[in-house]
C-alpha positions in Angstrom: 16.3 3.1 -20.8 17.7 0.2 -18.8 16.9 -0.3 -15.1 20.5 0.8 -14.3 19.9 4.1 -16.0 16.6 4.9 -14.2 17.4 7.5 -11.5 14.6 6.3 -9.2 14.1 2.8 -7.8 10.7 1.5 -6.8 9.9 -0.4 -3.6 6.5 -2.1 -3.4 5.1 -2.6 0.1 2.1 -5.0 0.7 -0.7 -4.5 3.1 -2.4 -6.7 5.7 -3.7 -10.2 5.2 -1.6 -10.7 2.0 2.0 -10.9 1.1 4.1 -9.4 -1.6 3.2 -11.9 -4.3 0.1 -9.8 -5.2 2.3 -7.2 -6.7 3.4 -9.7 -9.5 1.5 -8.1 -12.3 2.6 -4.6 -11.3 6.2 -5.7 -10.9 6.3 -7.2 -14.4 4.7 -4.1 -16.0 7.2 -1.8 -14.2 10.1 -4.0 -15.2 9.0 -4.0 -18.8 9.1 -0.2 -18.6 12.7 -0.4 -17.4 12.3 0.3 -13.7 14.3 -1.4 -11.0 11.8 -2.8 -8.6 11.9 -4.6 -5.3 9.1 -6.1 -3.3 9.2 -6.3 0.5 8.0 -9.4 2.5 7.4 -7.9 5.9 5.7 -10.0 8.6 3.0 -7.5 9.6 3.7 -8.2 13.3 4.2 -4.6 14.3 4.7 -1.3 12.5 8.2 -0.9 13.8 9.2 -4.4 12.5 7.7 -3.7 9.1 9.3 -0.3 8.8 12.7 -1.9 9.6 12.2 -4.3 6.7 11.3 -1.5 4.3 14.3 0.6 5.5 16.6 -2.2 4.7 15.1 -2.4 1.2 15.6 1.4 0.8 19.3 1.0 1.8 19.8 -1.8 -0.6 18.4 0.2 -3.5 21.5 2.4 -3.6 19.6 5.2 -5.3 16.6 7.5 -4.6 13.5 5.5 -3.9 9.8 5.8 -4.6 8.0 3.9 -1.9 4.6 2.4 -2.8 2.2 1.0 -0.3 -1.1 -0.8 -0.6 -3.7 -0.7 2.3 -1.8 -1.1 5.6 1.4 -0.7 3.5 0.5 2.9 3.3 1.1 3.3 7.0 4.5 1.6 6.6 5.6 3.8 3.7 4.3 6.9 5.6 6.6 6.1 8.5 9.6 4.7 6.5 9.3 7.4 3.9 11.1 10.0 6.0 14.4 8.2 5.2 16.6 10.6 3.3 16.9 8.2 0.4 13.2 8.3 -0.2 12.2 10.8 -2.9 8.5 10.2 -3.0 5.6 8.0 -1.7 2.7 6.5 -3.6 -0.5 5.0 -2.1 -2.7 2.4 -3.7 -6.0 2.2 -2.0 -4.0 2.7 1.2 -4.0 4.4 4.6 -2.1 7.7 4.6 -2.1 8.5 8.3 -1.0 11.7 10.0 1.2 12.0 13.1 -0.2 10.0 16.0 -2.6 8.0 13.8 -2.8 4.3 13.2 -5.0 1.9 11.3 -6.9 1.3 14.5 -7.6 5.1 15.0 -8.5 5.6 11.3 -11.1 2.8 11.2 -12.7 3.1 14.7 -15.6 5.4 13.6 -16.8 4.3 10.2 -19.3 6.7 8.6 -23.0 5.5 8.5 -23.6 3.1 5.7 -19.9 2.4 5.1 -19.0 -1.3 4.4 -17.6 -3.0 7.5 -14.6 -5.3 6.7 -15.4 -8.9 8.0 -12.4 -9.0 10.4 -12.7 -11.9 12.9 -12.0 -11.4 16.6 -8.3 -11.6 17.4 -6.7 -15.0 17.9 -3.5 -15.0 19.9 -3.0 -11.4 18.9 -3.6 -11.8 15.2 -6.4 -10.9 12.8 -7.9 -12.7 9.9 -10.7 -12.0 7.4 -13.7 -14.3 7.4 -12.9 -16.6 4.5 -16.5 -16.9 3.4 -16.7 -13.1 3.0 -13.1 -12.5 1.7 -14.1 -12.4 -2.0 -16.9 -9.9 -1.6 -15.0 -7.6 0.7 -11.3 -7.7 -0.3 -11.3 -9.0 -3.9 -14.6 -8.6 -5.6 -13.1 -8.0 -9.0 -10.9 -11.1 -8.9 -12.0 -14.5 -10.2 -13.4 -16.9 -7.6 -10.4 -19.3 -7.6 -7.9 -16.5 -7.1 -9.9 -14.9 -4.3 -10.4 -18.3 -2.7 -6.6 -18.9 -2.7 -6.0 -15.4 -1.2 -8.5 -16.2 1.5 -6.9 -19.5 2.3 -3.4 -18.1 2.3 -4.0 -15.1 4.5 -1.0 -13.6 6.3 -1.9 -13.2 10.0 -2.1 -9.5 10.7 -0.8 -8.6 14.1 -2.9 -6.4 16.3 0.3 -4.5 17.2 0.6 -3.5 13.6 -2.8 -2.0 13.5 -2.1 -0.1 16.7 1.3 1.3 15.4 1.2 5.1 15.4 3.0 7.2 12.8 5.5 9.6 14.2 6.3 12.0 11.3 4.4 11.3 8.0 6.5 11.3 4.9 3.9 13.0 2.8 4.4 16.3 4.8 7.9 16.7 3.2 7.9 14.3 0.2 5.7 14.4 -3.0 2.9 11.9 -3.0 0.5 10.2 -5.3 -2.7 8.3 -4.6 -4.8 5.8 -6.5 -8.4 5.6 -5.2 -10.2 2.3 -5.8 -13.8 3.4 -6.3 -15.4 0.0 -5.5 -13.3 -0.6 -2.4 -15.2 -2.4 0.5 -12.3 -2.4 2.9 -11.2 1.3 3.0 -14.2 3.4 1.9 -13.5 5.5 -1.2 -14.5 8.7 0.6 -11.9 8.0 3.3 -9.3 7.4 0.6 -10.1 10.7 -1.1 -10.0 12.6 2.2 -6.6 11.1 3.1 -5.2 11.8 -0.4 -6.5 15.5 -0.2 -4.9 15.9 3.2 -1.6 14.6 2.0 -1.7 17.0 -1.0 -1.3 13.9 -3.3 -1.7 13.7 -7.0 -4.8 11.6 -7.4 -6.3 9.2 -9.9 -9.4 7.0 -9.5 -9.8 3.5 -10.9 -12.9 1.4 -10.8 -11.7 -1.6 -8.7 -11.9 -3.4 -5.4 -9.4 -3.3 -2.6 -7.4 -5.7 -4.7 -7.1 -3.3 -7.6 -3.4 -3.7 -7.7 -4.0 -7.4 -8.5 -7.0 -7.1 -10.8 -5.8 -4.0 -12.7 -2.0 -4.0 -12.7 -1.8 -1.9 -15.8 -3.4 1.3 -14.4 -1.7 0.8 -11.1 1.7 0.4 -12.7 1.1 3.4 -14.9 0.5 5.6 -11.9 3.6 4.3 -10.2 5.7 4.9 -13.3 4.3 8.4 -13.5 5.2 9.0 -9.9 8.7 7.7 -10.4 9.2 9.8 -13.5 8.0 12.9 -11.9 10.0 12.2 -8.8 13.1 11.8 -11.0 12.4 15.2 -12.6 12.1 16.9 -9.2 15.5 15.6 -8.0 17.1 16.5 -11.3 
């Protein structure tokens, strides 16, 4: 089936500290399967700004959309996913907040023993990860050169984006899917499982770091393709 014949389009939404290029492997796998895919490049300045970028991508799709978010991108798709043209939402090692929640509120009280992301103090309203600790915390299953490049090319993450609160979560009215990265040291796997359960998501688990979408594009793309196919079946 050609992309033009697929009833559901896919929009991939990146998280904090990175841009959309990390989706390259997933993008290629989905395109090979015949899906039409777009990748947003949102600035992570504020939740409202990022949601506006994603809503433009939804409008441009011209068809029902499956929104897919990684990490902070999960907050963006949760807020943007109430758009009537969104048919489903998928989370890849992502935050799936409820109404009134933000990244800041979800991470403020980590459970005892949970890994603490090496986020440096804000500089001019933006956050960065400690470059020396980036590989171990964000991308442990990537090769050293790739992780080093990611660390050196970090996208500044605006404090306003972390504080952005969701109004109405898309997962309350739209079907959802969730991929838990079981070796994640940024969002603890138990927290991922709890958010997925609360959202009523269809869940799979993959042994991978927070960068599982980069290190294992095959299983990630397979879940997204499944979600898109099941979404298409729901809308007839």
